Steps between C-alpha positions, in 0.01 A plus 500: 500500500225427244516747221144625546624642826823658364542872481710438175186339353289804578772714327482269191119548490539877524708500191237345277334843428756740379540381131601178319876599510494532878311163539751331272788644708318372817490152363852511392628633830327223718598237250859616476511483118331671206129434438305597191126490449323321214325735260166320482211721600274374792141389413238759560215246588475463880509128533807462276675791668447370857595146385824639376603551867423123586837424308845581626676712230830313582351160409552587130802724520771497220857587562728691247861420442592812703316366805199711474157353593212578277158465642224357272266791571506854616434544876479877475234508228291219666526680850374838361217337324374335829571792748344763262202266433550509124333160472169671564302575196480880404163652594363845493353672808223278636163622600593554861785731399262722301249571778491873583492432881693279733326164505510500880176700499363153476480332860761256571286176532322586171843554338587145588187372344551705167877429471455187295285699251759761470807274498317245272331175616751211536447139588871468565614310803726740688773254549491334164804534266492569224422791452816653600641634735390253758316624809549535791857383441695579182855389587657419165685814426657543843566125531688509166704795625593319835601188307691690224693693777591170678627354188694800382675513844529115538298525812252242416420188295256521206212388693254779411376503860544694811666400837210517749535733791573323825247615745746440793795694336559828655364804292756608237461656165619752247283792608590765761549345847567168345127453434362265237254718347329838529155520655303804350140594588330745278131625488305679237263758638258531205217696658398729795352194667845338472662813647261479797607131576871558417579597880377175632694300235815699575455426874465124421805500265717694745399265787628204287833678460471606141580821320202557274476713189163648421434623140260793500311646211639849448160685416255225568403602858618707792818361645513443881828683589495364864491150339785583255717627796416188691619271195832683491548495885446116485777467258269458197457717191238659274490420129292650216212304359446727192340835509156348456393132475353501154722262320574746217846620604660164369367558151592881483818623328804552714458877501131479592584231772764733640269802523256297696779379739609858546164600621594306827838675551373659822439160654812353362727763663312519818515132563826413330327268263749276310278233364215458251237245427275531216108471547399131431868414438466615139833602323653609181824616358381867500389476862843345607667792314297755705553311828871431455586871507284575799520199742777297633311170453172350373288209620244454234569160369431161668735205442197312392125558503185341375164617388624855437374803324735449223473119450465162660865516618773763528820563700868571468591148610757593765487566872810720495522870417564598132527803275256606233651800328620735768254363753608249770197266547428315828244238379222397738539122562229389746140444384305815566196511725268606230627225264455236768142632562411503138617149452305373798796405718389553861629383856736210486495490123634854481758429772618186309551704178690776694716243681594321178608812340699629794685178520596519124618857527682441824690206347597723204622783718249731313282783623191403699287791400135517619239726331180568695207757499385637831144533339189394691442192287871397501785537730292745710299200604648337824420146373717552187764679698518210736607268216796721400594550861519127551745447207705800592538373854633182362749672288621721792523203741755341257729812573659498148295793339645847447201730592543784265331790313491490123747804498735300722497198262550741190799677670654161579453373139655814350808442723524153338466649149762771551748310711461717809359208711622612847582131600596338164657191665221418736345248458703290246 
């Protein structure tokens, strides 16, 4: 079975996050002999850093007299630099994070018009590369990890490429139920207008057969308790989208961020909230310190994104879960509805982008993770929802997706980390 569909490969990926000693041990175990990492620090500039993953570290390996292999660079340090987005230039709180009120007081359509002024005008072609990471597909880090595992286990030649999925082959993969990848649908309810439309979105997603997660703003508007009950009865879940949607929590100290999150304890307890997503996907070490002790997982980082509030490009570079401090992060991996809208992708153009990205993540066996907004100008519009429904139907028709909530994916990933995988030998 191709390695990207092997449970052992997922366990290998889950060990990249503990510390460099654990990663070194994982390399040595799959290779069957000791492996050491080179001491050279990874580059901090985005282009050079992502370019590092275009080269297989085994291509320049050296072997000591005792049989130990020494890699020419340090996979742990390079991995951390990417997934923690250390390649982004340091910046203080931007203007939109200093506003005294949530910016959603501005009508949604007007926000789309003003967004380029807030994020910064850019003539960048969305799909040009450089800059790095590439968009909508940044596959270098995950591809390197697949190829590295293949060669350490002698499961593949040094081709640097993937075995394509045979569309006629029976569905089989490393995720629960023998599925090839998890399919996760999440929705950010930013405003009371979005709350009013969330019920219709829920109905549409459940009709498709999904288990949606809705992120609600703790103190931003009145929660519809009937809606929250309906989400849970449909097999979905509720997540927290900050206490307010003012973008300031990501620039606060860990203590201040924690106090803000604790203001939402009533909702967290009532709806058994396990996951968090930061407003505008803005994150910091301090925020993760606060989130890690209060939630089971976070979903505030895209694998790749373009024309963002913190730069032309950003992203963790992987379609698989990873840890940042104490926090298990489930990256969003599908282009969001607001991003496609801002970039002018509509109709078949938007569907083409979504299909390309899905096929890439499916081939990797990563997490296909949608982020949408049930707002009147975004996913609340039937015409936009129809585009996403079309690609989701394609996915479900293939029969190889594990339809899951974020909490189910997080729980399974933890079983890989701690060795409690209930079915460790299936599939291999």
